[in-house]
C-alpha positions, -999 to 999 in steps of 0.1 A, spaced: -444 -629 189 -479 -635 204 -508 -626 180 -542 -614 193 -573 -635 190 -589 -607 170 -561 -609 144 -566 -646 142 -603 -642 135 -595 -617 107 -569 -640 91 -593 -670 93 -623 -651 79 -640 -674 53 -637 -664 17 -674 -666 12 -679 -637 38 -654 -616 19 -673 -621 -14 -706 -612 2 -689 -580 16 -677 -570 -18 -711 -577 -33 -727 -555 -6 -703 -527 -14 -711 -530 -51 -748 -529 -43 -743 -496 -24 -725 -479 -53 -740 -447 -65 -760 -447 -98 -733 -425 -112 -707 -452 -106 -729 -479 -120 -736 -459 -152 -701 -451 -160 -700 -431 -193 -672 -452 -205 -696 -482 -208 -718 -465 -235 -710 -483 -268 -741 -482 -290 -744 -504 -321 -775 -487 -336 -790 -452 -338 -821 -466 -321 -800 -473 -290 -787 -437 -291 -821 -422 -294 -835 -443 -265 -807 -433 -242 -804 -396 -253 -840 -384 -252 -847 -361 -223 -811 -355 -212 -793 -323 -204 -763 -318 -228 -735 -295 -217 -717 -280 -247 -685 -260 -243 -677 -237 -272 -661 -204 -281 -686 -177 -272 -670 -147 -290 -696 -143 -318 -730 -130 -308 -746 -143 -340 -734 -179 -332 -746 -175 -296 -780 -164 -307 -783 -192 -332 -775 -218 -305 -796 -202 -277 -826 -190 -296 -830 -215 -325 -811 -247 -318 -819 -250 -280 -857 -246 -285 -857 -270 -314 -838 -297 -294 -862 -293 -265 -892 -298 -288 -878 -326 -309 -859 -346 -283 -867 -331 -249 -830 -323 -247 -820 -293 -226 -789 -277 -242 -766 -260 -218 -741 -238 -237 -709 -229 -217 -688 -202 -234 -651 -213 -232 -620 -205 -253 -601 -234 -267 -571 -231 -243 -595 -233 -214 -614 -264 -225 -583 -282 -236 -567 -276 -202 -599 -287 -186 -600 -320 -205 -563 -327 -199 -568 -321 -162 -598 -344 -160 -578 -371 -179 -549 -368 -155 -571 -369 -124 -589 -400 -137 -623 -383 -137 -646 -408 -153 -677 -385 -153 -667 -352 -169 -684 -319 -169 -689 -315 -207 -707 -336 -232 -700 -318 -264 -672 -295 -277 -668 -273 -308 -633 -281 -321 -609 -283 -350 -574 -280 -362 -546 -279 -337 -569 -286 -308 -582 -318 -324 -547 -329 -331 -538 -324 -294 -570 -340 -282 -564 -371 -303 -527 -374 -292 -538 -371 -255 -567 -395 -259 -593 -369 -248 -621 -378 -272 -647 -406 -273 -653 -425 -305 -655 -435 -332 -692 -424 -335 -697 -407 -369 -708 -439 -386 -739 -438 -364 -751 -403 -375 -781 -405 -399 -778 -370 -413 -741 -373 -420 -747 -405 -439 -776 -391 -458 -766 -355 -467 -728 -353 -467 -705 -364 -496 -685 -393 -483 -656 -384 -506 -652 -349 -491 -616 -348 -477 -627 -329 -446 -648 -359 -436 -616 -378 -433 -588 -353 -423 -588 -322 -402 -557 -301 -411 -539 -333 -421 -549 -352 -390 -570 -384 -396 -604 -380 -381 -612 -418 -378 -648 -410 -366 -638 -390 -336 -653 -357 -347 -683 -348 -368 -683 -321 -396 -704 -291 -386 -696 -264 -410 -671 -248 -434 -654 -215 -437 -633 -199 -465 -612 -168 -467 -630 -141 -486 -620 -105 -493 -644 -75 -496 -640 -44 -517 -662 -15 -529 -668 -20 -566 -679 16 -569 -643 26 -560 -624 -3 -574 -641 -16 -606 -612 -38 -614 -597 -53 -582 -564 -73 -582 -570 -110 -589 -538 -124 -575 -511 -118 -550 -489 -105 -578 -515 -80 -589 -521 -70 -553 -484 -60 -549 -487 -38 -580 -520 -23 -568 -505 -16 -533 -475 2 -548 -499 24 -568 -522 30 -537 -499 31 -507 -514 27 -473 -548 14 -487 -543 -23 -480 -534 -43 -450 -543 -77 -433 -549 -87 -397 -519 -97 -377 -515 -134 -385 -501 -142 -351 -534 -131 -334 -560 -134 -361 -571 -165 -380 -581 -147 -412 -547 -129 -413 -529 -162 -409 -550 -178 -437 -542 -148 -459 -505 -157 -455 -511 -194 -460 -532 -189 -491 -502 -171 -507 -482 -203 -507 -506 -217 -534 -495 -189 -558 -460 -182 -547 -444 -214 -535 -447 -232 -569 -458 -265 -552 -487 -288 -557 -516 -291 -532 -503 -324 -521 -468 -310 -514 -483 -281 -494 -506 -302 -473 -484 -331 -463 -467 -332 -429 -433 -316 -430 -405 -307 -407 -400 -271 -396 -368 -270 -417 -388 -280 -448 -415 -254 -441 -388 -227 -436 -373 -236 -470 -405 -235 -490 -415 -203 -472 -387 -182 -486 -404 -169 -517 -436 -162 -497 -418 -143 -470 -399 -124 -496 -432 -113 -512 -446 -101 -478 -414 -82 -470 -417 -65 -504 -454 -57 -498 -449 -44 -463 -438 -8 -468 -468 -2 -491 -493 -13 -464 -514 8 -440 -490 26 -417 -461 13 -438 -466 -22 -423 -453 -9 -389 -486 -20 -373 -514 -45 -383 -550 -47 -373 -554 -70 -343 -585 -87 -357 -609 -90 -386 -633 -68 -367 -608 -40 -366 -600 -43 -403 -638 -41 -410 -638 -8 -391 -609 5 -412 -627 -6 -443 -659 10 -432 -642 43 -424 -623 43 -457 -589 39 -442 -584 7 -463 -598 -4 -496 -602 -41 -486 -613 -62 -457 -613 -100 -453 -629 -127 -431 -640 -163 -429 -678 -160 -425 -690 -161 -461 -723 -144 -452 -706 -116 -432 -704 -91 -461 -741 -94 -469 -749 -92 -432 -730 -60 -429 -745 -45 -460 -780 -52 -446 -770 -36 -413 -759 -5 -432 -723 -9 -421 -710 -15 -456 -725 2 -487 -745 -19 -512 -717 -16 -537 -694 -39 -517 -686 -72 -533 -666 -103 -524 -634 -114 -540 -612 -145 -541 -579 -145 -559 -576 -167 -590 -551 -189 -571 -578 -197 -545 -581 -192 -508 -578 -214 -478 -609 -232 -468 -612 -251 -435 -638 -269 -416 -650 -270 -380 -663 -300 -361 -682 -314 -330 -666 -339 -307 -675 -358 -276 -651 -357 -246 -638 -391 -234 -657 -388 -201 -689 -372 -213 -718 -382 -190 -744 -378 -217 -728 -393 -248 -761 -404 -263 -776 -369 -258 -745 -354 -274 -750 -375 -305 -786 -365 -309 -775 -328 -307 -747 -334 -333 -772 -352 -357 -796 -323 -353 -769 -297 -361 -760 -317 -392 -796 -317 -404 -804 -298 -437 -827 -275 -418 -801 -265 -392 -773 -263 -418 -793 -240 -441 -806 -218 -412 -771 -211 -400 -760 -203 -436 -784 -173 -437 -763 -141 -433 -787 -126 -408 -783 -158 -386 -746 -167 -389 -734 -170 -425 -716 -202 -418 -711 -224 -449 -731 -257 -447 -713 -290 -447 -740 -308 -465 -739 -317 -502 -765 -296 -521 -771 -323 -546 -785 -345 -519 -812 -320 -508 -848 -321 -517 -861 -297 -544 -876 -275 -518 -844 -272 -498 -823 -266 -529 -847 -237 -537 -841 -224 -501 -803 -226 -507 -806 -208 -540 -826 -180 -524 -798 -174 -499 -771 -174 -525 -790 -151 -549 -786 -121 -525 -760 -94 -534 -726 -99 -517 -733 -136 -511 -710 -160 -530 -724 -193 -541 -712 -227 -527 -703 -237 -562 -680 -207 -567 -664 -212 -533 -658 -248 -540 -641 -239 -573 -616 -216 -556 -612 -235 -523 -577 -248 -516 -571 -273 -488 -559 -263 -453 -523 -272 -444 -512 -296 -417 -518 -285 -381 -480 -283 -374 -475 -262 -406 -501 -236 -394 -481 -229 -362 -448 -228 -379 -458 -204 -407 -470 -179 -381 -437 -182 -363 -417 -177 -396 -438 -147 -406 -432 -132 -371 -395 -138 -374 -390 -126 -410 -418 -101 -416 -437 -90 -386 -407 -84 -364 -389 -62 -389 
């Protein structure tokens, strides 16, 4: 078959010309292609600071708490602009949305993503690590984490049983706390066992948020395992099969079935959220409320929502405490800027400011013993207010969070054996 002269010229094109052509194309590449975010691998904090100053950092995070939003927009963002010339762009987004977003970007091979920073923890961190959606490790670079956090803290190493390995930075802590009016209940129950007795004597005056829909309600169920399951902390926090979880859940589920008819509306309905339970408590429908923001009670007292006689309560067997984190997506365009934001949010000033009940009431992740005398005095002033538990007391009654798989399965088991009855 006869070939054209044009095809002959293509076939015989010198290799040198082809190399020049490739180099020409490389020279025409866009700056975005040249500066692929995947190439950023700093060795020192000085490199991070040099690359991150003056950038715009896009942070995706849950936006359902007005106090948190104001803290980020009105205090954090101006401080970042002043200290690092960083513009913080907060994008409200629920966890299922941002997880789907990252997964889609990973599948499509998008090397420059649309987010630089994400507020994450628990099951979502587990999923993100399994799907390779996060960049890291990076926590060894953070000056404030090294200076002000206790390296022995378990939540610096594990998030609901999942190894962190430097892929997320501790931002804050939360712990389940109950609220009651001491003027009406001078001697509140101090255990799940005593609560059952109290509920029998005061029918309809206690309930908890639906654990399928509300995190505090789910934590109230999980905390009961530490009193009712007769297992050690190590046995309760290890990774188990669903069959094992179901077996150890039997005494706990039996307790909640026994409690159910004495609850508000005979346990035929549950508050959909902590906020709804707060309304019931405020209106006198229930004698207790509960939540995870340790400063919430004091904040509601100050706002006049709760009377000044309201106090906080943790059962003697303890309550679930968990932690929340900051992570950098695998394809974040401004990784250095994201690290500067994380380091600022871990600073003592930012940690103590968000602890104030009028700001957020979120527990700091820093070690109080590592603070200056002036900062320790500021912390003491926050904790001395009525209705505000101390970090020392919270730590004494804090029990570790269970494995991420366990959290899901316990909700399912409760729904099957208690909530669906």
